[in-house]
C-alpha positions in Angstrom: -61.2 -259.5 162.3 -60.8 -259.3 166.1 -62.9 -256.5 167.8 -59.7 -255.4 169.6 -57.8 -255.2 166.1 -60.9 -253.5 164.5 -61.1 -250.9 167.2 -57.4 -250.0 167.2 -57.3 -249.7 163.3 -60.6 -247.4 163.2 -58.7 -245.2 165.8 -55.5 -245.1 164.0 -57.4 -244.5 160.5 -59.4 -241.6 162.4 -55.9 -240.0 163.2 -54.6 -240.8 160.0 -57.3 -239.0 158.2 -57.3 -235.8 160.7 -53.3 -235.4 160.1 -52.5 -232.5 158.2 -50.2 -234.8 156.5 -52.5 -237.3 155.2 -52.7 -237.3 151.3 -56.2 -237.3 149.5 -55.9 -240.9 148.4 -55.2 -242.4 152.1 -58.1 -240.2 153.5 -60.5 -241.7 150.6 -59.4 -245.1 151.0 -59.6 -244.8 154.9 -63.1 -243.5 154.3 -64.1 -246.4 152.0 -62.8 -248.9 154.3 -64.5 -247.1 157.3 -67.8 -247.1 155.4 -67.3 -251.0 154.4 -66.3 -252.2 158.2 -69.4 -254.7 159.2 -70.5 -255.1 155.2 -70.2 -257.5 152.8 -67.5 -255.4 151.3 -65.2 -255.3 154.5 -62.6 -257.9 153.2 -62.3 -256.5 149.9 -61.8 -252.8 151.1 -59.5 -254.0 154.0 -57.3 -255.3 151.1 -57.6 -252.3 149.0 -57.0 -250.1 152.1 -53.5 -251.9 152.9 -52.3 -251.6 149.5 -53.1 -248.0 149.4 -51.2 -247.6 153.1 -48.2 -249.4 151.8 -48.0 -247.4 148.7 -48.5 -243.9 150.7 -46.1 -244.4 153.7 -42.8 -242.4 153.2 -39.7 -244.7 153.7 -37.2 -242.6 155.8 -34.7 -242.5 152.7 -37.3 -240.9 150.4 -38.2 -238.4 152.7 -34.6 -237.6 153.3 -33.9 -237.4 149.8 -37.2 -235.2 148.9 -36.5 -232.8 151.8 -32.9 -232.2 150.1 -34.5 -231.8 146.5 -35.8 -228.6 144.9 -39.3 -230.3 145.1 -38.7 -230.4 149.0 -37.7 -226.8 148.9 -40.7 -225.7 147.4 -43.2 -227.8 149.8 -41.1 -227.1 153.0 -39.5 -223.6 152.0 -35.9 -222.8 152.4 -35.3 -223.0 156.2 -37.9 -226.0 157.0 -36.6 -228.4 154.4 -33.1 -228.3 156.2 -34.9 -229.0 159.4 -36.8 -231.6 157.8 -34.0 -233.6 156.4 -31.8 -233.1 159.7 -34.7 -234.6 161.6 -35.2 -237.4 159.3 -31.6 -238.4 159.4 -31.6 -238.1 162.9 -34.8 -240.6 163.5 -32.9 -242.7 160.7 -30.0 -243.0 162.9 -32.2 -244.2 165.8 -33.8 -246.7 163.7 -36.7 -245.3 162.0 -37.7 -246.8 158.8 -40.3 -244.4 157.7 -41.6 -240.8 158.0 -42.8 -239.8 161.4 -45.3 -237.1 160.6 -48.8 -237.7 162.2 -50.4 -239.6 159.1 -47.2 -241.9 158.4 -47.0 -242.7 162.0 -50.6 -243.6 162.0 -50.4 -245.9 158.8 -47.5 -247.4 160.3 -49.2 -248.5 163.3 -52.0 -249.7 161.0 -49.5 -251.7 159.1 -48.3 -253.3 162.3 -51.7 -255.0 162.5 -51.8 -256.0 158.7 -51.7 -259.7 159.2 -54.3 -259.6 161.8 -56.6 -257.4 159.8 -56.3 -259.9 156.8 -57.3 -262.8 159.0 
């Protein structure tokens, strides 16, 4: 992996891991990848990391459906869930494919570099 790609992904990984919205699984995968950088395990951990990120990033339609569900209301609260759903519909109309919370935004930025990470 080129140094500029590595530096970028390291930075975005740290942003993802610091995000309030980062799942425990993504955080663990990020740390495992960071720990493997520069070792013989880097290529294998990169593949695992990408697979975890692809599984964790929230597609915008899934976010909308969740925000409008009972589960969404339990997570966000009655008023906030309406705001989340409205925001998600707004960004979808503007072309967003994924949730734009800090963790998902960092994951989306990392996945843009997927091919360069794997080469």
